[in-house]
Each structure stands twice: as C-alpha cells, then as structure tokens.
N, C-alpha and C positions, 0 to 999 in steps of 0.2 A: 413270389411265385413267377416262374417263368411262362412264355407264351408263344405258339406259333403262329405267325401269318403266312395263309396257304391261299397263292393265285391259282385258284383251280383252272378247271374249261381244257384241259391240257394231256395227249393222249402221250403214253409214256411209251419206252422201250426201250428193251435190254436185258441184262441177266440179273438173277437176284440170288445170292448164297442165304441159306435160313441158319439164323445163328442156333448155339445150341440148347436144347430144350430146359427153358424154363422148373418148369415142374419137376422132370430128374432131376435137374442139377443141387434143387432145395434139399433134395433127399438125400443124393449121392455124398453130398458136402458134410450131412450129418454123419454119417454111415464111417467117415473117417474118424472121429469119436471113439470107434468098437477098437483101435489096435494103437499099440504104439510102434508100429514099425510103417516106415511109410506109404502113401496112396497117393501115386499119381494120378490127376482126373482132368482127361482131355476136352476140348471143344465147350470150354465152361464160357457160357454168354457173358460180356461186358453188360451189365443191366443193374441196377438202383438196390432189387431186393437179393441177387447172387451178394453183389457187394457188398452190403452191410450183413449179410450170413455170414461172411468169409472175414469180415471185422470181428463176429462176435465170436469165432473159434478164436481168433488170433487174442482176445481178450480172455478167453478161458486156460489159455497157456498154447494154444496148436500154431507149432512155428509152422510158416507157410510162405515157402520158395517159389516166386513166379518163374518158369523154367520158358516159357513162351507169352506171348498176348493171352489164350485163351488156354494156356495152361499151366496150373499150378500142382506142387507136393507137398501136401499135408504129412506132420507127423506129430500126433497128441500124443508124447510121451510123458509131458508134465501137465497134466489137466490138473488145473485151479478150481475145484470145484465152491468151494466159497466165493467164487468171483460171482457164482449165481443169486447170490440173495444180495448185490449193490448195488445203489440206485441205478450205477450207468447201466447194468445186465439189465434191469428192467425197464430202462429207456429206452435203450437200442431195441431189446428183445419183443418190445409191445411193439414197434412199428413193423415190423414184418410178419407173418402169418408163419413161414417158415421155421420159424423160431422154435414149434414148438416142437419140432420130431428134435431136439436135441435131447428130447427126457427119455427116449426110450434107447439110445446107446449108454446115456449115463445111468437110467435105472442100473443095466445089463452089467456094466463093466464097474460100476463104484457101486452101487446098493440103496441112491439118493439124486434127485434130482429136484430142481427149481425150474419153475415158468411162468411169466406174467399171463396172463389172458391176450392172446398174439391181435395184433394188428391185421393190415391187409386192407383188401376192397371193400367198400360199404354197399353191400348187394345182398342184404339182409341176415338173417341169424342164420351164425356158424359154428355151431355147439362143438362142443368139445366131449363130447359123452364117449363115443365109439372109441377115443382113445383111453379116456380113462377106466373106463368098464375093463377094456380089455388089460390094462395094466392088474386092474383087481383081479382080473382071471387068475394072472400069475400068480398072486400071491401080494401085490404091491398095496399100500395104504395112501391116501392122497387127502389133503387136509386144504380148503378153500378159504382164501381170506376175501372176503367179499368185499370189504371196505377198501383194501388195495387193487384186488383184481389182482391175487396171487397163488401159484398151486406150490405147495409143497407136497414131495414124493417121498416114499420110502419103501423100500426094496429088497431087503438084505436076505432073506430067504426064497424069492422067488422060484417057484418050481411051474414046468410044461403044464396044460392044462386045454383041454376041450374047448371052444369057441364059438359058438353062430353070433357075428357081429349083427347088430341091429339096422347097419346098410353099410353098402359097399365104397366105404370112406378112404379117398386112394390115400389121404396124409393118414388117418387112422390105419390102416394096414401098413403102411413103411413103418410109421411108426413101435405101433407091435411086432412087427417082425422082427426089427432092429434091435427089440429085448429080447426077443425070444431065442436068438441064435446064441446066445450069450447064458443062456437060462436053462440049467438041467433040467433034463427028461423031457417030452415031446410035447410040443404045441402044434394043435389042431388048430388053423384058423379058416370057418366054411362061412360064406358070402364076404371073401376075401374082394378086395377089388383088382383087377387082373389087368387095365392099362399098359400100356407098352412100358411107361416109367417106371410100374411097379415091377415090373418082370425084371427091365435093366439094372433096378438095385439087389433081384435076387440072385440075378447072372454075377453082379459084382461082390455078392455076399458071397455066394460059392467060390468065385476065384479067391476070394481070402481063407475059405475053408470052412465056410456054415455048409450045415447038411439040409438042404432044402429040395421039398419034393412038390411035384403040382403045380409049378411054375408056367403061368400062362393061363391057368384056370381059379375057378372061385373057392378053393379049395385048396389049401395051403398047410402043408406037413413040413415041422422044422424040427431036429434033435439036436438039442443045445450040445455045442461044442466048449470047453475049457475058452480057449484062445483063441483070434484070428491073426493071421497077417497082412501081409501089406501086398498092393495090387497096383495094375495101371487099368485104367478104365475110361471108356470115350463114352462121353453122351451121345445120344440119338439128336438129328434135326429138329428144331420146335415144329411140332405138328399143328400148334394155334399160328404160326406167324406166316407158316405153310398154305392155310386154309386163309389169314388174310389177303396174303401175295395174290390168292385165285382170286377171291373177291371184289381187289382194287382191280384187280386188270378187269373183269369184268364191267364195274361201275365208269370207269374211263375208257372205253373202249382200247386200250391199249394189249400194245403184244408185247408181252412180258415170260421170260423162260426162268422156272426157279429152278437151280442146281442141286444134284445130291440131295433129292425128297427124304430115301429111306423108303419107297413109296409101297413097300411091303408092312409098314409099321402105322399105315393113314388109318388104315380100316374102313369106315363107314366114308369119312369125309368126300372123298373123291367122290362117290356115286351121287353125296348128298347134294353139291355143285350140280351136278348134271342133270339132278328132276329141278333146277332150277334153271334148265337151258342153257347154262355155261360149257362151250365147246374146249375138252383140250387135249392133248395127247400125252403119251408119257413114251420118251426116250432115252433109254436104257435105265438112269436112275433120274433123271431129269422132267419136270411138267414143263410141256410149251405151251400157253394161253394164246391164240391168233385174237388179233385185234376182234369185236365182234359190235355190229353195231344194233343186232336187237339178239333177245336171249327171251325165252317163254319159257313162264312156270309148269309142269307138267301136271295135270290132276289126276286124281285116284284113278283106279280102273274104271269106275261105276260115273267118270263125271266128277265129283264131288269137291270141294277145295283140297288144295294138297296140305298137310300138315307136318314143317318140320320141327320135333321134338327134341330134346335131349334125354340121353338113358346114359343110364354105366354103362361101363364100355364092355363087349365092343358097339354098343349105341355110339349116338352122336355124343361130343365131348361140350358142356353150358358154354363153355370160351367161345365158342365160336358162332353160338346163337347171335349177339349181337350184328357179326358180320353180315349173316343170314338176312336181315332183317335189312339193314341199308341196302343190299345188293337187290333186295328185293323191291325196292322204291322206285328203279328202271326198268326193270321187266316187264314183259307183257302177262298179264294176267294177275291172280291174287293168291295168297296164302296165307296160311295160319300161322305163325311162330307161339310155339307154346315151350314156354320156362318154364319146366316141374321145378327145378332144385332149390332153387336160387328166388327170396318174392321182391327182390328191388331191383334186379337186373334190365328190366324194360321201363324204367321212367326216365332213361334217357333220350324218350320217341319226342317227349315234347318240344326237342332240339330240332330234328329231322322233321315234322310238323311245320314249326319256323319256317324251314327253308323249303316247304313247299310240297313235301310228302303226305299222300294221302294213308293216314293210318289211324286204325282204329283202336284203341289201346281199351280191351274188354274187362282187364281187371289185374291184379300186378302180375298174374301170370301167362295174360296169354294178349297176341296182337296181332290184329288183320291188316295186311299191307296192300294195298291197291296199286298196283305197278303202273309207271306213268309211259310204258315204251317207248321214253324217250322224247318222247311228244311235249313233255311241259322238262326241262331240266330244273335240277333243284338251286335254289336262290341260295349266294353266299352271304353268312352271317355271322354276328360274335355269340360262342358259346362257351363252356366250363368243360372240362373232362372230368367225370364224375368218380371213374374208374379204369383199369388197366382196358379191359376189352371194348365198353362203349366208348375211351378213348381212341382207340385206333378207328372203331369203325366212322365217329363223328370224321376223323382225319381222311379217311376212304370218301367220306360225303365231299366234304372240302373240295377234295381234289376235283370231283366232279364237278362239281360248281362253279359255273364262269366267274369270275371274278375273284375280289378278295375277303378269304374269311377267317376269321379270330378265335384260337381255342387256346385257351388260361389254361390254369393247372395241369401242363404238359407232362409236370413229374410224374403222373398217374401213368403214362404212356410211356417214360423213361423206364417204369420201377418194371416192363416186362420187353421191351423192344430197344435192340440194343442200334442207337443213332440211326434211327428209324427217318431223320429229317436227311444225311450226309447221303443215305443209301441210295434214298429214290430221288433227290436232286441227281445222282448221280447217272437215272436213267431219264431225265429229263423232267420231273417237277420242280416247281419252286414254291418252297417251305424257310420260311426264314425265321430263327430261332432267336426270340428279345429274350433279356433277362428280367 
C-alpha cells in the first residue's frame, strides 16, 4: 500500500492541464467492442481504472496499439467471448466498476455476456438494477449466481423497446444505449442520464453509424442498425479534476490557471464554486483562479444557510461534494453539504475533524461545515484514503495544513488522478510518494 508524505502550507503557482475524463473513458473504451473495425481514442487518461479496463479488453482479444502517450487504436475483430467465464476475467473485472459496461456491447454483438459484480469505490450500495432491467426490456435474460457474485446474460433475440429507467444512471444509460444500437427495432430510453460523457458516447456511436436522436436530453431514441464502423474520438477534459483544482487553489490561497477546460461542458460546477465565494475568471477556454486569502460562502436569498447538494445532470455531480466539503472548512460562513446519491461518501469527515475542521456529521447523507476563515489552520495528521474523491479531498486538506501529513492507500487516488503528485509538485507542492 503506497503512501504520500505531504508537506503543506505552501501556496502554489502555475498552470495545470486536466487529464481526459475518467468516466467518459470507461464508456467509450467499452464501445470499441461494438465493431470489428479500428477505433482510435484520443486523450485517454493514464490512470489505474482505465488501464485495468484496457487490460481487460486485451484479455478479450481486442488488439490495442498505443499510437501516442494518451492515444490508442482498438480493433475488436477476434473477441474471445469465453474469456468472460475464466477466473482471470472474474478477478480483473471485479476490481473495477467500469467492467460492467462490456455487457451491453457484447449482448448486442454476440447475444451473450458474463460479468462479476463489479468493484470500485466503497461509497455505499451501487446497485445494477437499472442495467439489468433495461436489458430485460430489450428481451435479454439474466441469471445471478449469488454464491460467486456472477451474472450470466443471454440476448439472442433482443428487440427494441420503450423503457422508463428507475433512475437516471449514467453507466446504466450508457450500457443500455450500447446494447440498443445493434438491436433491431426502435428503443426509447426515458429518464436517461444526459451528462456530457453520455452525450460524448452518443456522438461517438453516431460517428460509427448508429442512429440516435435526443442527444443531450433525458429522452433518447435509438433505431438499431446491422453493424457499426470505426471512428476517431477525443475524450473531454475531466470535469471532476477541474473542480478539484479549483478547490485546491482556494484552500491553499494559490494562483492557478487550469488550461483547456471545455468550459461549456462544466455545467453548474463553476457557479457552485462562485457560491462558495471563490473568485475566478474565464480566459478563452482556461480558468484562472487568483490567490485569495479569504472567500465567503453565500447564503440563500432569505438569509438561510446555503445547501450544496448533488443531483443528476444538469445538477451538481456527486463526485465533487467531497471537494466542496473540504473547501468549506477554510471559508467564511457555513454550508450544509447534502450527499443524496451515496450513503457512505461523507464518512471521511472524521479525518478532517482530526485536523481541526468544524464539521457536524448530521447523518450518512448530510454534514454541516462551519468555516474557519483561515483564523485556524488545519493541522497535519496521518490518514487513509477511503475512495478516489475523498482521497483527493484529503490531499487538498493536507496541502493546506502547515507541516507533514501522511496519506495511506493512495492507490485509490491513482485510480482517478493521473500523476497527481508530479503535476502538483511542478507548480510548487511538496508531495513525496513512498512505496
């Protein structure tokens, strides 16, 4: 288990270039299984979860050629469907949540698929009902081996269908969408997730020959086609990393410019940070955050305490609430952080309380933060990263605390952030990676 030693309390200054979006990468990589023709994907982030998924595709027989550090060409012309029943596949696929998205493409193209219950962050229940009910609507049948946590699916005679999703699941929408593009007939998905990453997947599939309408809305209509061709696709910059960098700049009173952010795809994220009192300016497609010694949280119009809550797109992504929470600890004012979607994501606040933060954990979903307004700095401490997003929030806290902090289990951070220590050290941080 690797460790960061973080020597904090130093302002940073410089430019940061966001990586390709992790959540988009996991979807579009699986979409390469839908065709036997070459698919080139650019701006692939070099992170653990994405690299593990690429290894999984190679195990399935997908030919992968790396043409540049962040660019690969995939050719799924000799897929070994029986690989999915091997112990090697079960072990590798159960380690990453993105592995579940191979099911839709394989069902559509080969009429069968297998999948272990996927892994990922330990942030509460993350059920797969939306995926499986959607496949059922298309005519697929599935069996779940409770003893081995293993799904078997068959879909030789799938047909397009109307479905109203029980939740606007991003991965569920992507998985069903990929199954529908090669399924005969018309499929209508209502209450579909409409995040930019789902829009990107739709645009990629259309460039491969799929027929999809309603892109960007929560009502998708797909007319199945017989086959898809190759394409070239570029992944968006990661909005979660961009938000993390905005929070980092505020907490450490740093002057940071985040380059090439695809601002139009950030949705409500910039305005949510402005409500926290963080000043920044947009320069072309860059975000410049000047050094701020103080930032003050807004209240609602009637003077009541501000609530920052997650919601399906175009609401605020749940992946950034950990960052908002840690940023609030040094703000002037108070805020209620309401994590609606996951029940265990706020349990990392005990580490921040140990550092001197004033936080009241109301229940598994809500925490009230009373900001210090920098009158009391966070104390360095020893902590363990529980998941990707909490891990980077703890890293931000450690960078703001004067002295040496230690963060264990940084493999969690590496799952979602590419070379985070190297990039932050380049602008003045002092983060040391220990084996």
